[in-house]
N, C-alpha and C positions, 0 to 999 in steps of 0.2 A: 373353786377354792380348794386348797390342799388340806386334807384331813390331818388332825393332830398326830395320828399314828404315823402318817407319811413324813411329817416333820421330824419325828423322833428318829426315823431312819435317814432322812436327808441331811440333817445337821452333822451326825458323825461321819457320814461319807464325805461331805464337803471338808470337814476338818482333816480327815485322813488325806484327801487329795491336796489340800493346802500344805499340810506337813510334808507330803511327798515332793511337792514343788519346791519348798524351801530346801529340803535335803538335796534335790537334784541341782539346785542353784549353787549350793555349797560345794557339791562334788565337782561341778563344772568349773568353779573357781579354783579348787585345789588342782584339778587336772591342767588348767591353764598355767598355774604357777610351776607345776612339774615340767610342763612342756617348755616353758621359757628357760627354766634351769637346765634342762637337757640340751636345748639348742645352744646355750652359752657354753656348756661343757663340751659339746661337739666342736664348736669353733676353737675353743682353747686346745683341745686335743689335736685338731687339724694343724694348728700353728706349731704345737710341740712336735708333731710328726714331721712336719716340713723342716723344722730346725734340726731334728735328729737325722733326717735323710741327708741334709747338707753336711752335718758333722761326719757321718759315715763316709760320704763321698770324699771329704777332705782327708780323713784318716787312712783311707785305702788307696790313696794316690801312689803309684809305683815308686816315684822318687822319694816320697816320705817313708814308705816301707823299707826301701833300700837303705836310707840313712838310719832308720831306727835299728835295722838288723846289724848294720855295721857298728854304730856307736853304742847302742844299749845292750845288744846281745853278743857283740864281739864276733859276728859272722863276717865271712869274706867270700868272694866268688871262688869256686873250686879251681885248683891248679889243673893244668892239662893232665897230670898224672892221676888225679883223683876222678877223672871222668871216665866211665866205662863205655866202651863202644861194643855193641853186639856183633 
C-alpha cells in the first residue's frame, strides 16, 4: 500500500504530467493547422510563380519587344550611316 505522504507527491506529479499532455496536444494541433496553412500558401505561390514566368516569357518575346519599341517608344532600326564599324 502507498503511504499517505507518497500520495501527496504522486497526485501533483500526475496532475502536472496530465497538464503537460494537454498542452502538448494543443501545441500539436496548432502546428498541424500552421502546416496545412503553409502547404496551401506554398501551392498558391507556386501557381502564381508559374503564371508570372509565363507572363515574363510572353512580354520578352523579340517580336513583341520590337513592336513595343517601334510603336510606343518611337524607336527604329539604325540607318547604315548610324552604324559604326571599327
